[in-house]
N, C-alpha and C positions, 0 to 999 in steps of 0.2 A: 562505230568504233567506241569501245568502252572508255569512259572518262578516267583519266589517270588519277590514282589515289594520291592525295597530298601527303607529304612527309610530316612528321611531327614538327620539324623546324619550320616548315611552310605554314602549318596550322598556327603555331605560336606567333609567327610574324604577322599573320592576318589578325589574329585575336587581339594582339597588343599594339596594333598600329595606331598612330595619332587619331584622336577623335572617338575611339571606341571606349566602352565602359572598362575594358581591361588595359587601357593605356598605362604604360609604366613611365617612371621618372627616376632619376638618381637623387638620393637624399642622404644626408649624414644622420645616422641613427645610432645611438649608443657609442658615438665617437668614431664610427666607421662609415665610409661611403658605400652605399649599396643600392640595388634596384628595389623599387617598391611600387605598389599600385598608386597611380596618381589620384584616383577617386576614392581611396579609403577614407571613411569618416574620421575626423580628427580625434574624437573621443567617444566613449560610451554615452556620455551625456548628449552629444550631438546626434548620435545614431538613435538612441532610445527616444529622445525628445522630438525626433522627426517621424520615425516609423510608427510608434505606438499611436500618436494622435491621428495619423493618416488612416490606420485601420479602424480606430475608434469612430472616426467620422463616417465610415462606411457601415457601422453597426455590426462589425464582425465579432464572432466568438473567438476567444483566445485559447481556452482550455476546457476540456471535458475531463473531469477528475472524480475520484472517490470522495464521498462526503467523509470528513474526518471522523475517526473513531470517537465515541463508541457507536456510531451509526452502523446500520446493517452492512454486511460485507459488500453486497452488490449495489448499495445506494450510491447514486452519482449526481453530480451537479455540473452546470456549465457556467463559465465566467467569461465576460466579454473583455475586449481590449479597453473599452471605456472604463469599466469597473476597475481593472487592474491599474490603469494609469491614474485614475482619481485617487485610489487608495495609496498608490506610490507617492503621489505629490504630498498628501497629508503626512505620510510617514517620513518623507524627506524633510518636511518642515519641522517635524518633531526631532529628527536627527540634528538639523541645523541648530535648534534651540539647545541641544546638548553638546554643542561644540564641534560637530563633525564638519570638517572642511576638506579641501583638496588634499588627497593623500592620506587622510585619516583611515586607519584600519578598522573595519567593522566585520565581525564574523557572522556567518549565516549557517545554520544547522537544521537539517530536516530532510524528509523525503520529498520527491517531486510533488509540487502543488502550486496553485495560483498564489498562495501566500508566500511561498519561497520566491517566486518571480517578483512579487510586490517588493519584498525586501531587497532583492538584487537591483531592481530599477531604482528604488529609493536611494540606496547608497550611491549609485552612479549619478543621480540627479544633483547631488550635492558635491560630486567630484571625489567621493571616497574610494577606498581600495577594499574590495570584497575579499574576505578570507573564507573560502568555501570548504566547509568541514565535511569530512566523510562520516556521515551519521551512523555507519555500520561498525565503526571501530570500537574496540574495548575502551573502558574508561581511562586506563593508564595511557593509552595512545592518544585519546582525546586531550588529556592533560598536557601531554608532550606538544601536540600541535598548537594548542592555545598558548602555552607558555613560550613557545618559539616565536609566535607572531605577535603576541601581546595586543590584541584588539581592544579598543576603548570600550566596546560593549558587544554583546552577543545577542543576535536576533534568532529565535529558535521556535520550532514547533514544540508542543507540550511533551511529546514523547522524548525528544532529544534533550529538552530542558530537564526532564526528570533524570536522565542519565548523568548529566554533568552537574546538577544541583549539589550533590554531596561534595563535589570538588571545589565549590565556589570559594570557601575561605582560603584554601591553599592556593588557588589560582589568583586570588586578589593579592596575596603576598608576593606573587611573581609578576605582577603588573597587568593582570587581565581584568577587564571591566565587568560590569554586572550582566546578569542574564535576564533577557526580556522575552517573554513568550507571546507569540501572535495568536495563540489559542488559550482558552480557559484552563486554569490549573487548580481549580477549587477541589478537584477530586483527589489531588495528591496529598500525601501525609503532611501535616502541619509543618514539620521540621524542614521539608523540602520547599514548601511554599514560601518559607521565610527567605529563601535564597533566589526566588524568581519573582520578577515583576510582570504583571499581566498588562499587555498593551493591545487587547482586543479592540479597544477604542482609544484613539489618540486625538487630541484637540489642540493642535498648534495654533498660534495666532495667525489670522488670515493674511496679515501683511508679511509674515515670515514665509508662508506658502507662496504668496505672490512673488516675493523676492527670489525664491528658489526657482520658480517657473521662468522668471526673467533671466536667470543665470548670474545673479549678483554674488559677489564675494567668492570668486573662483581664481584668485591671484595665483599665478604659477602653474595653472592646470593646462595640460596640453597632451599631444601625442606620446611624449616620453614620460609622462607621469605614471606612477604606479597604477596598474589596472586591476589585476586579479591575482590572488595567491592561491595556487592549487597545491595538493600534496601528492607525492609519489606513492606508489602502491604500498611500499614498505613491507613486502611479504617476508623478507629475511632480516630486516632491521627497522628501526624507527623511521617513519616517513620524513622526507626532506620537503621543506617548503619551497615551491617554485614561484619566483616573482616574474610576472609578465607585465609589460607596459600596456598602456591603452592601445598603441599602434599594433603591437605584436598580437594582441587579442583580435583586433578588428580586421586583420588581413583576411580572416575567414569570410567576411562579407563578399569578397570577390573570389578568393582562391578556391572556395568550395565548389564554384561553378565551372572551373577549368576542365576537369575530366569529362564532364558531360558536353561542354562546348567542343572540345577536341573530337569527341566521338561523333558528333554531328558532321563536322567538316570531313572527317575520315570516311564517313558513310556517303559523302558526295552531296550533302546538303549545303545550302547557301551560307554565306557569312552572316547574313541577317538572322537566319534560323539559329546559328550557333551562338550569336550574341544574345539571343532571346532567352537562353538558359538562365541568364542572370536576372531576368525580369519576372515579376509575378505572373502566374498563369491567369487566364481569363476567369476561371472559377476558383474558389478558395480551396487550397490543398488541405488534406487531413493527414496528419502524421501520428503514428503510434510511437511513443518514446518509452521503451523499457530501460533506457540508459539513465543513470542518475545525473541530475543537473550539476551536482558538485564535481563531476568529472569533466575534463576538457571536451570530450566528445559530446556529452549531453548539453553543456551550456554553449560552447563555441561552435560545435559542429551542427547541432540540431536546433537549439533555441534561437541562436543568432539567425540561422537560415529561416526559421519560422517567422521571425520578425521582418526579414527582408521581403518575403513573399506574402506575408499576412496569413499564414497558415493557422489552422486549429490544431493544437497539440492534445493528444489523448494520453492520459496518464493511467497506469495500472497499479492497483494496490500492492500487489507483489507478483513477481513473475511466475507464471506457469502457462504452458502452451494452450490449455483449454480456455483460460480467461482471455488470453491474447487473441485467440481466434474468434471468440465471442465478441470482443470489442471491435475487431477489424470489420466484422459483418455489421454489427449494430451501428457503428459510428461511420461506416462507409470509408474506412481508412484506405488510402491509395499508396502511402509511403510508410515503410518501416525499416528497421535495421538495428545497428548496434554492433554486437560481436557476431561472427559467423554462426555461432550456435543458435541464435535467434531464428535466422533464416532456415537453418537445417531443421530445427524443431517444428516450425510451422509447415514446411514442405512435407516432412515425414508424418505429421499428424493426420493429414488428409481431412482436416476439419473445416477448411474453407470450401464454399460452394464452387463448383467448376467455373461458373460464370462471373465470379467476383473479380473485379478489375484491380490489379496492382500495377502501378505505374513506375515505381522505383524502389529498389532495395539497396541500401548502402551499408557497408560494414567494414570493420577493421579491428585492430586491437589484439588479434590472435590469428594464426594461420588458418585459412579456410580449407576445407577439403578441395582437392583439385577439381572435382566433379561439380562443385556448387554452381559455378557460372552457367554450365550447360543445364543443370537441373532447374535453375530459375527460368532459363529460356524455354525449357520444355513445359514447366508447370504454369508459368505466367507469361503467355505470349505477349510480346510488345513491351514487357517491363524492362527498365534499364537496371542492370546489375552493375554496381560500382564497388570496387575494392580500394580502400584508402589505407595509407600507412602514415603514422605519426606517433608522437609521444607527448607527454605533459610538457616536457622541456622545449618542445617546438610549437607550442600553442596548437597542437593537433597536427593537421595535414602538412605532409612534406611531399608525398607522391600520391597519385591516384590513376586509376584506369577504369574505363567503362566501355560498353558497347562490344562490337565484334573484336576489338583489340584485346579485351579481357577474355572473351571466349576462346580466342586463338592462343592466348598465353595465360592459362589458368593459374600458373604458379607465380606470375608477376604481381607485384603490388603497385606497378605503374611507373610513370615518369614524373620527374620533379616538376612542380609548378614553376612557371617562368621566373618567379622572384627568388627561387631557392637553387642552391647548388648541392649536388651530392657527389661523393667519391668513396672508393673502397681503398683502405690502406693496409699495409702489412702490420700485424699486431705488434711486432717487435720494433721495426724501424720507423713506423708511421709514414713510410713513403707510399705514394699512390701506386696502385696495382693496375695492370692492363685489363681490358674488357674480358669478362668471363672468369677471372680469378676471384677466389673467395678470400675475404679479409674483413676487417672491422669497418662498418659503415660510419662515415662522417657527413655532416651537413652544415650548411650555413646559409643565412639569409635574413629576411626582414621579420621572421617569426621566431627566431631563436631567443630563449629566455634571457632575462637580464642577469639573474643570479639565483643561487640557492640561498635562502634567508639565513643570515648569520653563520654561513659555512663557507668561508673563502677557500678552504682547502679542497672541498668537494667541487666548488665552482671551477677552480684552477685545473683540477683533474679532468673535468668534463669539457671545458672550453679552452682552446689554446689561444695564443696571442693573436692569431689571424682570424679568430671568430669561428673556427670549425668546432662543432659539437661532436664528441664521441658518443654514439648512440648505444654502444654495448651490444649491438646486433652484428652477427656474422652475415655477410651478404655478398652478392656479386651483381655487376651491372653489365648487360650485354652491349653489343656494338651499336644498337639503336637507342640505348639509354634507358631501357627497362630495368627496373630494380627487382631483385629476387632476394627476399629475406630467407636465409638458410637456417638460422636459429639465433636465439639469444646466446651470447658467448658462454654464459653460465649454464645453458641447457644442452650444449653440445655433448654427446656421449663419445668418450674416447676409448675405443677398444683396441688394445695392443698398439697404441700410437696412431690409430686411424680415426679421423673425425667422422662422426655419423650425426647428421642433422636430425633432430627429433621429427621435424616436418616430413622428412623423407619416409620415415617409418609410419607416421600417422596417416599420410596420404594413401599409402598402400593399404592400411587397415580400413580406411573409409570407403574403399571400393567394395567392401562387404556390406550389402544392403541391410544386414541385421544390426549394424553398428550405428549408434547415434552420436557418441562422443568417443574420442580416443586421445590418450596422452602417453607419449613415450618418455620413459625415465631410465636412468642408469641403475644397475644393481652391481654390487661389488664382486670382483672375481680375482682370486689370488694370482692366476696365471695371466690374464689379459688386462687387469686393472678394473675395467668396467665391461659389462655386457648390456644388451638391450632388453628392456622389459616394457610391457604395455598394459595400461589400464583402460578398460572400455565400459561404457554403459550401452544398453541395447535400445533399439528403436521400439516405439510402441507396438505391442503385439508380437514382437520377435522373441525367439528363444534360441540360445546357443550356449554351448559350454566353452570354457576357456580353451580346451583342447581343440575344439572345432574352429574357433577363431584363429588360433595359432596355425593350424594346418592350412587354412585358407590363405593366410597372408604369406606364408613361407615362399611359395613360387614367385611372388611378386617383388621380392627383395633380394639384393645381393647377399651373399652368405654372411658377411660381417654384420649386416643390419638386421638379420632375422632375430626376432625376440626369443629369449630363452624361457620366458614365463609371460603368461597373459593372466590378468586378474579381471574378472567380470564384476563390476560394481553393482550392488543390489539397487542402486538409486542413481540419479544424475551425479556426475563427477562434481566434487566440491569446487565452488567458485567464490571469488570475492564480490563485493558490491558492484564492481564494474563488469561482472560476468566473465572475468578471466579465470581460466582453470588454475587452481592452486596446486602446482606440481610439488611444492614442498610437503603439503599434506598427503598427496598421493604417494610420494616416495616412501613415507613412513609405513604406510599400509602394505605397499608392494614389497618393501624390504622384509616385513614380518612374514609374508607368504614365501619369499625367497629363502629366508632362514629356515622356515618350517619344512621345506623340501630339501634341506641340506645343501643349499646353494648349488644344486645340480639341475641341469635342464632335464625336464621330462619330455621325451620325444613324443610328439603327437602321432596317433595312429592315422595313417592315410587311407 
């Protein structure tokens, strides 16, 4: 007789039972009583000061990375946990000598590197609050982010220091501290060097370093202290600064393992096997990180997980699928992810050897093609595909799904982790809606942001008095509790009063094997208000006209959702540094094509 499959509720009851790593407790956080993980590390200092020395003692490598420019493009180096921790302790001593204490804001700017991690660890060893700067933004946006947060100093790679150096005098007038580069800047023009201090070598007093290592002078530092400031994407306005506490950031230490643990129980494995997901595997995992560390996914989702299990992180100089595939093979990468487009590109490229073993692929941040879970199962037998949903304001993960549950429900973004609540409300009345109905997704729990920096109006609009966060996403929740993101509220296409989720259109387009990327956007229509348009890029080696793509997708969509125009992009669709498709940029180009054809649908020939 077949063993009865456990329900989600039964799985969670087992996973969070007393004595397990996922045990929960009630605690007052941010003035509200809520469920949280009993074994969450109190602070980043506690977490980093325990995990990094542990892996250093085993002689593990932490990072494989490109040698900083001007080195040859493919030149690489490896850096150990011991090296990073030793450098971080010295830098932490240097920071302490400059007055950095618990809660002091220190900005970090640069691409993924061991030096970036050294800076992050150092700030946390002295109890500071890291301000993680998006190094891809334009100078005026950088100035906005820095003036908003007013860090006492900026730690930066030379390339980023060069960008913001001309802004230094104006930033100083707005309360922003000096720029310090962890790499040499002698190659920069003299007028820029005047605004940057070189800290390639720091020599704090040994007794100061020793005091930092012992945890001296951390008055008032704890789980509810300021942890990390991230910035929203800001694709339509200036970014907002999102303040997360120490505890909100560190719920990832345990929450990130829940989808995998549930999947094991649902597959009939033992509780011991499920709980083992939270533990380091017997051999060192190797992860490819194409996601920037300044993003919540990169730092809390991937870097924190790497420190939990003692993984080696592989950084790429700049994303392209050929370099990614080369690194996966050379570095024996078994785990990768980020946004769904990363997985799609690697699968479509056919550049990995058939016998290369991939153990896990995790993604979120954008709707994946419905077929992706099955494609992963077909291409990488035995690999765990995991789809997660979250946002900067939730310290990342809210829901997740893995294993057969994901394959069976390819549109779902999973179930809420046990410490979070989710609900769908009517956009107008804000009243909860029944299962299956679409409305605005709200969530609350131990990972919801403290506030938007210096923006009480935006904070009040996002967070209600009961702690529910308005995500701005249109969603539905089924009777089992699985969440389905239908669209960003701002991305819903409204044709003659009927709502069309862009994901509905994009998933139909993705069924065409010639398509690598798809983005559905509205185009104006005098009669209907809006009509559906689609931009696509093609898979490697594929060829297709816009007319052919349009003809192929029409039978797969209800009439109102059929695109009136398809634009084939000559290159990959535009994305921001977090690899999210920039629909605002796409709309401009698609609208130009729409206007050029007289705002009339050109019927494809069948």
